[in-house]
N, C-alpha and C positions, 0 to 999 in steps of 0.2 A: 706241914704238907699243904694245908689249905691256903696258907699265905703264899706259897710258891705258885699254886694254881691261879690265885688272883693276879699275880705278877704276869703269868703267861697270858691270861685273858686281857690284861691291860696292854701288854705288848702287841698282841694280835689286833686289838682295836686301834692302837696308835699306828700300826703298820697299814691297816686298811684306810685310815684317814689320810696318811701320807701318800698312799698310792692314788686315792681319789683326787687329792689336791694336785698331784703331779699330772694326772690326765687332764684336770681342769686347766692348769696353767699351760699345758701343751696345746690344748684346743683354743684357749683364749689368745695365746700368742699367735697362732695361725690366723685366727679371725682378725686380730689387730693388723697383721700384715696384709690381709686381703682388703681391709677397709682403708688402710693408709696409702696403698698404691693408687696411682692415677693413670690415666690413659697414656701420657707421655712415657712414664716409667715402664708400662706394659710394652710399648713399642721398643723401648731400649732393651728389654729382655729378649727381643727377637734377634739379637746379634746383628743389628744394622747400625750404620754410622749415625752420628748425631745429626749430620746434615740431611740424611735420608729421613730421619724422624721428623725434622722440621718440615721437609717437603710433604711428607705424608699427612701431618697435622693440618697444614695449610690446604692441601687438596681435599681433605675430609670436610673442611669448613667452607669450601667453595671459594677460596682466596687465591687459587692458582691462575685465575684469568681465563679458564677454559670452560666457561659455563654457557650452555646454549640459551639460557634464559637471560634476556637482556635487561630486565627491570632491575634497576639498582636497589630500589627499596626492598624488593623481594630477596635479593642476594644478601642485603644487610640483615633482614629479618631471619633468614636461614642461618647466617653466621652467628647471630646473637642467640639463637635458640639452642646452639650446641649440637645440632643434628649432624651425625657423621654419614648418614645414608646419602647416596647420590640423588641429585635433584630429579633426574629422569625417573628413577625407581620410586621416589616419594610421590611424585605427581601421578605415576601410573597406579600406585596403590590407592591414593585418594580418589582418582577418577573411577577406579573399579568399585570403590565403596559407594560413590555417588550414583553410578549406574545401577548397582544392586538396590539401593534405596528407591530409585525411580521405578525400576522394574517391579519391586515389591509393591509399591503404591499402585501401579497399573494392574497388577494381578489381583489386588485386593479391592478393586472397584474404582480406582481413580481414573477419570477419563483420559484419553490419549492427549487431548488438548492441554491437560494439566500436567501429565507425566513428561511430555517432551521438553517443555521449558524448565522443568525441575532439575533435569540432569546437568545442563550447563551452569545453572545457578549454584547447585551444590558443588560441582567440580571447581568453580571459581572461589567459593567461600570456604570450603572445607580445609584445603591446605593452609590458607592464611590463618584460620582460627586455630588449627593444630600447632602451627609454628608460634603463634602468639601465646598459646597456653604453655608451651615448652619454654619460651623466653621468660615469661613471668615466673615460672617455677625456678628457672635457673638463676634469675636475678635475686630471688629470695635466698637461695643457697649462697650465692656470691656475697650478698649483703651481710649474711651471718658470718661468713668466713673472713671478710675483708678486715675487720678490726683485729682479729687474731693474726692475720698476715702482717699487718702493720706493726703489731707488737713484736712479732718474730723478727722483722726487719730492724726494729729499734734495738732489740737485744743483740743482734748481729753487729750493728754499727757500734754499740757500746763495747763490743769485744774487739773492735779495731778493723773489721772487715769493710771493704768498699761496698758501694750500693749494688753493683751488679752481682757480687758474691752473695750479698744478703737476699737479693731477689731469687737467685738460684737455690738458696737454702729453702725458701718458701716452696719452690718447685719440687724439692726433694721430700719435704716433711709434710705437706698438706695434700689432702685428696682433691678430687675434682669437685667443682669446676675450676677453682682458683689455682690448684696445683699445676694443671696443664697450661693454663693461660699465662701464668708467671714463668713457666718453663719455656714457652714460646718466646717471651720477652728476653730471657737469658740466652736462648739460642740465637735470636736475631742480633743481639749485642755481640755474641761470640763471632758471628759470621759477617761483621762489618757495619751493622747499623749503629747509630748513636743511641744513647739511652732514652733521650726525650722522644725521638721518632718511634722507638719501640714501644714506649708507653702510650703514645698517641694511637698507635696501631692496636694496642690492647684495648683502649677505650672504644675504638671502632668495632672490634670483634665482640666485645661484651655489651657495651652500651649502658652499663649501670650508672645511675645518677650520682653516686658518690665517688666514682673514679676520677672525674676532673679535679677534685680537691687534691688527690694524691699526685696526679700528673702535674698540676700547677706547682705544688710544693717542691717536687723534684726538679722541675724546670727552673724555678727561681733559685734553688740551691746550686744548680749546675752553672747558671749564668752569673749570679752575683754572690754566691757563697751564703753562709749562714749555718746555724746549728740545726741540721736536719733531724737529729734525734728528738729534740724538744718539739719541733714542728709535728713530727709523726706521732709523738705521745699525745699531744693535744688533739690531733686529727683523729686518732683512734678513739679517744674519749668522746669527741663530738659525734662521730658516726654511731657509736654505741647509744648515745643519748637520743639521736635521731631515730634509730631503730626502735628504742623503747617507746618513744612518742608515737611512732607510726602504729605499733602494735596496740597501744592504748586507744588511739583514735579508731582503729579497725574494730576493736572490741566494743567500743561505744556505739559504732554505726552498724553493728551486726543486725539490729532489729530491722532497719530499712532494707538491707539486702535479703534477709530471710523473708520479709513480706513480699518482695519482688519474686523470689523463688517460688513461694507458695501460690501467689496469684497467677504465676505462669503455669505451674504444674497442675492446678486444679482443673481448668478446662481441658487440658491435654489428657489427663488421666480419666476424666469423665467421658470424653469422646472415645478413648480407647476401651473403657469398660463397656460402653454401649455397643461398640462394634463387636466386642467379644461375646457379650451376653445376648445381644439381639442383632445379629448380622444384617437383617433385612429392615431395620428400623428406618434407615435413611435411603433405602433403595428407590423409593418413589420420587425423591427430590434430587438425586445425584445429577441427573441430566438437565436440570433446570438452570438456566444462566443466572437467575437471581440468587441461587444457592451459593455459587462461587463468588459472586459480587459481595454477598454478606460475609462469607468466610474470609475473603481478602480484606474487607474492611475491619473485621474483628482482629485479624492478625496485625494489621497496621496499628490499630489502637492499642493492642496489647504490647507491641514493640515500643511504641511511643511512651506508654505508661511505665514500662520497665526502664527505658532510658532516663526518664525524669526521676524515677526513684533511685536509680544507681547514681545519677548526677547529684542528688541531694545527699547521698550517703558516702560519696567519694570525695576525699580531701587531698588536695595536692599542696605540698609545701616543701 
């Protein structure tokens, strides 16, 4: 009787474990599908044609030729940042933030002569810095994904698929940013563009420094032939090694960057602490012209010092 009871307990425990594992696999499968999908595939789920998907992606990236902002470098920066928000809305938000900062400074004791020029300066600098930050972050993600994409293309070529089909496989299997970017290449080839031109457009949209290697390899293979699989195998290994070397150099140069961050933060935090703990400490000198001359000179020297330290700890190769 006791042996049968133990069998029942063991069966109940095994059933509970299997139910828990089933729920885990169900949740993990959904999570994998959520992370694997990219923006292009999400638009395809909207039951619109592939041509409309391509038009929408180009419109989101500011590549439809209907931008009110005429600066080419700004349009290129916006495209390479991967931002899908319209330019007018983005500039409106950054201008509102710049105005809020200027107004907050004026309400907290900053003279009007200092608050008025602060708004246009912030309105001009803030959007550029935000886009540069997004572009750098996107380039890091793209650089990590590019060797994997090249390996996927190589495996597809070994299976006998042509290059456009291999590129479309990357668009189906990999997440953003590389999934959508290679999907745009596949769509451009589908709707009449040649492969080399589509890859050059890819480099213009992304701007990653390793992409010219891939574009050149495909261009040479298209024009003069050659074993593209071996070229992409070596290229994938080269890009991985470059990424390892960059990360190693960045780790070695961390001390210089941290020193710049700390030396920048200390005076700012000290001034903020004094303003909070003793609001009237600088009241008697705010209206003195010499105060703003000295503050301006201190900021200039601080910026120059930071630029020198970042230049010493930044390696381009």
